[in-house]
Every structure is written in structure tokens, then in C-alpha cells.
C-alpha positions as CSV (number, residue, x, y, z in Angstrom):
1,M,-6.4,-14.5,30.6
2,P,-10.2,-14.1,30.5
3,R,-11.9,-16.7,28.3
4,V,-15.2,-16.7,26.4
5,V,-17.6,-18.8,28.1
6,D,-20.5,-18.4,25.6
7,P,-19.4,-20.0,22.3
8,S,-21.6,-17.6,20.4
9,L,-19.5,-14.5,21.4
10,R,-16.6,-13.4,19.1
11,I,-13.3,-11.9,20.0
12,I,-12.4,-8.5,18.5
13,F,-8.7,-7.9,19.1
14,C,-7.8,-4.2,18.8
15,E,-4.5,-2.4,19.4
16,G,-3.9,-0.1,22.3
17,R,-4.6,-0.4,26.0
18,P,-7.8,-1.0,27.8
19,G,-10.0,2.0,27.6
20,S,-8.1,3.2,24.3
21,L,-10.1,5.1,21.7
22,D,-10.1,1.8,19.6
23,E,-11.9,0.0,22.4
24,L,-14.4,2.9,22.9
25,L,-15.1,3.1,19.3
26,L,-15.6,-0.6,19.0
27,G,-17.6,-0.9,22.1
28,Y,-20.1,1.7,20.5
29,L,-20.3,0.2,17.2
30,L,-20.5,-3.4,17.9
31,P,-23.7,-5.4,19.3
32,V,-23.5,-5.6,23.1
33,G,-23.5,-9.2,24.4
34,R,-22.2,-10.5,21.1
35,V,-18.4,-9.7,21.1
36,L,-15.6,-9.5,23.7
37,I,-13.2,-6.7,22.8
38,Q,-9.6,-7.4,23.8
39,S,-6.9,-4.9,23.6
40,V,-3.5,-6.3,22.6
41,G,-1.1,-3.2,23.2
42,G,1.0,-2.3,20.2
43,K,0.0,-3.2,16.6
44,H,3.3,-5.1,15.9
45,G,2.6,-7.7,18.7
46,M,-0.9,-8.4,17.6
47,R,-0.4,-11.6,15.9
48,A,1.7,-13.0,18.9
49,F,-0.9,-11.8,21.3
50,I,-3.6,-13.6,19.4
51,E,-1.7,-16.8,19.3
52,G,-1.1,-16.7,23.0
53,Y,-4.7,-15.7,23.9
54,L,-6.3,-18.4,21.7
55,G,-3.7,-21.1,22.8
56,S,-5.1,-20.9,26.4
57,Y,-8.5,-22.4,25.1
58,P,-8.5,-26.4,25.8
59,G,-11.1,-26.9,23.1
60,S,-12.2,-25.4,19.9
61,Q,-11.2,-21.8,19.5
62,P,-13.8,-19.0,19.4
63,G,-14.5,-17.1,16.2
64,Y,-12.3,-14.0,16.2
65,L,-10.8,-11.2,14.0
66,G,-8.3,-8.4,14.7
67,F,-8.9,-4.6,13.9
68,R,-6.3,-2.0,13.9
69,D,-5.2,1.3,12.4
70,R,-3.9,1.4,8.9
71,D,-1.3,4.1,9.7
72,F,1.2,4.3,6.8
73,D,1.5,0.4,6.3
74,A,-0.7,0.4,3.2
75,E,-2.0,3.0,0.8
76,P,-5.9,3.4,1.0
77,P,-7.8,1.7,-1.8
78,E,-9.9,3.7,-4.1
79,H,-13.1,2.3,-2.8
80,P,-13.5,2.6,0.9
81,G,-13.5,-0.6,2.9
82,L,-11.5,-2.7,5.3
83,I,-8.0,-3.8,4.2
84,R,-7.1,-7.5,4.9
85,L,-3.7,-7.8,6.3
86,Q,-1.5,-10.4,4.7
87,G,-1.2,-13.8,6.6
88,E,-3.5,-16.4,7.8
89,K,-5.0,-14.5,10.7
90,P,-8.1,-12.3,9.9
91,I,-6.6,-9.1,10.8
92,W,-8.1,-6.0,9.1
93,L,-6.8,-2.5,8.8
94,S,-9.1,0.5,8.8
95,H,-9.7,2.4,5.5
96,R,-8.8,5.7,7.0
97,A,-5.3,6.0,8.7
98,A,-6.5,5.7,12.2
99,V,-9.3,5.8,14.6
100,E,-8.9,9.5,15.2
101,N,-9.7,10.2,11.5
102,Y,-13.3,9.1,12.2
103,L,-13.5,11.9,14.8
104,I,-12.4,14.6,12.5
105,D,-16.1,15.5,11.5
106,A,-17.7,19.0,11.5
107,D,-21.0,17.8,12.7
108,L,-19.4,16.0,15.6
109,L,-17.2,18.8,16.6
110,R,-20.3,21.4,16.4
111,Q,-22.4,19.1,18.4
112,Y,-19.8,18.5,21.1
113,W,-19.2,22.4,21.4
114,T,-23.0,23.4,21.2
115,E,-23.6,21.1,24.2
116,R,-21.0,22.7,26.3
117,E,-20.8,26.3,25.3
118,S,-23.3,27.4,27.9
119,A,-21.5,25.6,30.8
120,P,-19.8,27.9,33.2
121,A,-16.4,26.0,33.0
122,W,-16.5,26.3,29.1
123,A,-13.8,28.8,28.1
124,H,-13.8,28.5,24.4
125,G,-16.7,30.8,23.4
126,P,-19.8,30.0,21.2
127,A,-19.7,27.0,18.8
128,L,-18.4,27.7,15.4
129,S,-20.5,27.0,12.5
130,I,-20.2,24.0,10.4
131,T,-18.6,26.1,7.7
132,E,-16.0,27.6,9.9
133,I,-15.1,24.2,11.4
134,E,-14.8,22.5,7.9
135,D,-12.4,25.6,6.9
136,H,-10.3,24.8,9.9
137,I,-10.3,21.1,9.1
138,R,-9.0,21.9,5.5
139,E,-6.6,24.6,6.5
140,S,-4.9,22.5,9.3
141,A,-4.6,19.6,6.5
142,R,-3.0,22.2,4.3
143,E,-0.4,23.0,7.2
144,L,0.3,19.4,7.5
145,A,0.5,18.4,3.9
146,D,4.4,18.5,3.6
147,Y,4.9,16.7,6.8
148,Q,2.6,13.8,5.7
149,A,4.2,13.7,2.6
150,V,7.5,13.0,4.2
151,R,6.0,10.5,6.6
152,W,4.6,8.5,3.7
153,A,8.0,8.7,1.8
154,L,9.6,7.2,5.0
155,A,6.8,4.4,5.1
156,K,7.5,3.7,1.5
157,L,11.3,3.0,2.1
158,K,10.8,-0.2,3.9
159,P,12.3,-2.9,1.8
160,G,10.0,-5.8,2.9
161,L,7.8,-7.3,5.5
162,R,10.8,-8.9,7.3
163,W,12.6,-5.8,7.7
164,P,12.4,-3.7,11.1
165,E,10.0,-1.1,11.2
166,I,11.6,2.3,9.7
167,H,9.9,5.1,11.8
168,T,7.7,7.3,9.9
169,T,8.4,10.4,12.1
170,W,11.4,11.8,14.2
171,T,9.2,13.2,16.9
172,K,9.6,11.7,20.5
173,D,6.2,10.5,20.9
174,G,5.3,9.6,17.2
175,S,2.0,10.2,15.7
176,G,0.2,13.2,17.4
177,D,3.5,14.8,18.5
178,I,3.9,17.5,15.6
179,P,7.4,18.7,14.9
180,S,8.3,22.1,15.7
181,S,8.8,22.9,12.1
182,L,6.3,21.7,9.3
183,D,8.6,23.2,6.6
184,Y,9.1,20.7,3.8
185,D,12.9,21.1,3.6
186,D,13.3,20.7,7.5
187,C,11.0,17.7,7.5
188,L,13.1,16.1,4.6
189,A,16.3,16.9,6.4
190,Q,15.0,15.1,9.7
191,A,13.8,12.1,7.6
192,C,17.2,11.8,5.9
193,Q,18.9,11.7,9.3
194,L,16.3,9.0,10.4
195,T,17.1,6.6,7.6
196,A,21.0,7.0,8.0
197,S,21.3,3.8,9.9
198,F,19.6,1.8,7.2
199,Q,21.8,3.0,4.3
200,S,24.7,0.5,5.0
201,Q,22.2,-2.3,5.1
202,T,20.4,-1.9,1.9
203,Q,20.4,0.4,-1.3
204,D,16.7,0.7,-1.2
205,V,17.0,3.0,1.7
206,H,18.8,6.0,0.2
207,P,18.2,9.8,0.4
208,D,17.5,10.1,-3.3
209,R,14.7,7.5,-3.2
210,L,13.3,9.2,0.1
211,R,13.4,12.6,-1.8
212,G,11.7,11.1,-4.9
213,Y,8.9,9.5,-2.9
214,A,8.4,12.7,-0.9
215,E,8.2,14.9,-4.0
216,A,5.5,12.7,-5.5
217,Y,3.4,12.7,-2.3
218,R,4.0,16.4,-1.7
219,E,2.5,17.1,-5.3
220,R,-0.5,14.7,-4.6
221,F,-1.2,16.3,-1.1
222,N,-1.0,19.8,-2.5
223,S,-3.2,19.3,-5.5
224,H,-6.4,21.1,-5.9
225,H,-8.2,17.9,-6.5
226,F,-7.0,16.3,-3.3
227,I,-7.9,19.2,-1.2
228,E,-11.2,19.5,-2.9
229,E,-12.1,15.6,-2.5
230,K,-11.0,15.9,1.2
231,G,-8.5,13.2,0.6
232,Y,-6.6,14.3,3.8
233,L,-9.5,12.8,5.8
234,I,-8.3,9.4,4.5
235,W,-4.6,9.7,3.9
236,F,-3.4,12.1,6.7
237,H,-2.8,10.4,10.0
238,G,-5.7,11.3,12.3
239,K,-3.6,11.8,15.3
240,D,-1.5,14.5,13.7
241,H,-4.5,16.0,11.9
242,L,-6.7,16.3,15.1
243,V,-3.8,17.9,17.2
244,Q,-3.4,20.4,14.5
245,L,-7.2,21.1,14.1
246,C,-7.7,21.6,17.7
247,R,-4.7,24.2,17.8
248,R,-6.8,26.2,15.3
249,L,-10.2,25.8,16.9
250,A,-9.3,27.3,20.3
251,P,-6.5,27.6,22.7
252,N,-6.3,24.7,24.7
253,F,-9.3,23.1,23.2
254,P,-10.2,19.9,25.2
255,R,-9.1,17.4,22.5
256,R,-8.7,14.3,24.8
257,H,-12.3,14.9,26.3
258,Y,-13.6,15.4,22.8
259,E,-12.0,12.3,21.6
260,D,-13.5,10.0,24.2
261,W,-16.9,11.7,23.6
262,A,-16.8,11.6,19.9
263,A,-15.6,7.8,19.8
264,E,-19.2,7.1,21.2
265,H,-21.0,9.4,18.8
266,V,-19.4,8.3,15.3
267,D,-22.0,8.1,12.6
268,V,-21.3,4.6,11.3
269,R,-23.4,5.4,8.2
270,K,-20.8,7.7,6.9
271,Y,-18.0,5.1,6.8
272,P,-18.4,1.9,4.8
273,D,-15.4,0.2,6.3
274,L,-17.0,0.6,9.6
275,Q,-20.2,-0.8,8.4
276,Q,-18.2,-3.7,7.0
277,L,-16.5,-4.4,10.2
278,V,-20.2,-4.6,12.0
279,T,-21.2,-7.0,9.2
280,L,-18.0,-9.3,9.8
281,V,-19.0,-9.6,13.5
282,R,-22.6,-10.5,12.8
């Protein structure tokens, strides 16, 4: 494993593979020459990876922290800021559900589109206005609301930290792989099948509890206040939302190319949790 030679450098552990969006975003946000960004793979192996990585140092260990997506592991607090994960290690969760959430921004999308609309290979027409893009962001969130409610309900069922992960979706590739039906009853039926294997192990994982949680989240996510306050930008998983949004923007909109570009153009001033992360590294 590579080692930090300069003791003034800090290590920032992030989930994903080398070249991931997490790494791109952190590389853009954090001061060059003062940090080493180290990808760890999956989020569930972050603690073990950190222990193994730091265990290779013969002397004192360098300063470090972990940063990863919040996903559905904790509800976002009312006031935006990083969420400290339980445990001894300084691992912090993003306030928004995932790195992709910070890329769902009308200004960013319009800038990306405007810079490319005159290129011969661009096949998606002139850039939409900020208002039009914001409308698509809102309407794509409305389309996802019931699915996100069921995903949150599944996450709520996990009996405790020592229990194995209860998947929050039934799609093959997880977040970003949108189910063929976003109908509430269809999503709930799929979720009930997903929890069947846990029902014999604990009474906490039961279809009635799942339905109760799902109804509560559904009511919240479809409320006028939630939509007007753009709560979906924080609560809904950004991988799901960005996929659904790009489907609305234009056929075959270059989402992956946009993600890579946008990760290096995020306006950190809009996000107190990202500002907090930068401060922690200083």
C-alpha cells in the first residue's frame, strides 16, 4: 500500500473505486498537496480497510478521516452538516444521500449543456432554461416519491447495527437501477418479498411494519411542503434521481459524462456539509 511520506498530509478515505465520483469530488474540493485521497471500495468495508491501511505504518499514524454517502443509513438532520458515524473512527456521512445529489443542480446542468450545444456531435438540442431544468428536477422527484418511500421503509426495518444489511431495493444493480414500475403497490409488493427471509429471524421485520413505515414516508414525500422545500434533493437517493432526471431531459442524455464533469464544478458554497468537510481537513 502507498504510504504518506509527509507527516503534514492527511488521508481521506472514501468509498468507491479509484476514479469514482467520490474521489473526483474530493479531489476538487480539498487543497492540493495537503491530502491523500484513498478509495476503499464498498462502504461496509471502510472500517476494516482503514485498520489494515494504517496498520502498515511502523511509527505514529497520520491524521485521517473517512467520508462516504449517507444513503439510507440515517435520516438527514434538520440543519445541514456532516453526520458522524457511530464508533471510534472519524467517519463522516454526507448530509445529502449520495455524492450524485450534489450534481442535481439546475445551474450546473445548464452550464454543461450550454458549453456543448453548438458542438457538431451534440444531439440534444439547445440548452433548456434554468426554470425548465428545475421543473424537470421536481417532476422526476415526484415520479420517484413512492419508490423512495418504500426504500426508506426497508432501511427502517433493520433491527440493529449488528444485523446484516437489509437491501433497500430489489433491482439488480441497486441505486441508480430504477425498477420497471414505480407504482406504490408494485414497489411495496417487491419490498415484502425482499424481507421474507428475515421474518423467521425477528418479529421486527414484518410486512405490517414495512407498510406502516412506507405509508408514513409516502405521506411525507408527497406533501406540498416537502416538494416546495425541495426536500427530495436531500432525502432521495441521488443515483436514482439523476437517472430519472436525465431520462426527462433528453433521450440518451450523457449522464455519466455529465457526472464526471459536474463533480469538478460543484459550488461548495451551496453546501454547508461540504464546507465542513473542507474545514475538517485543514
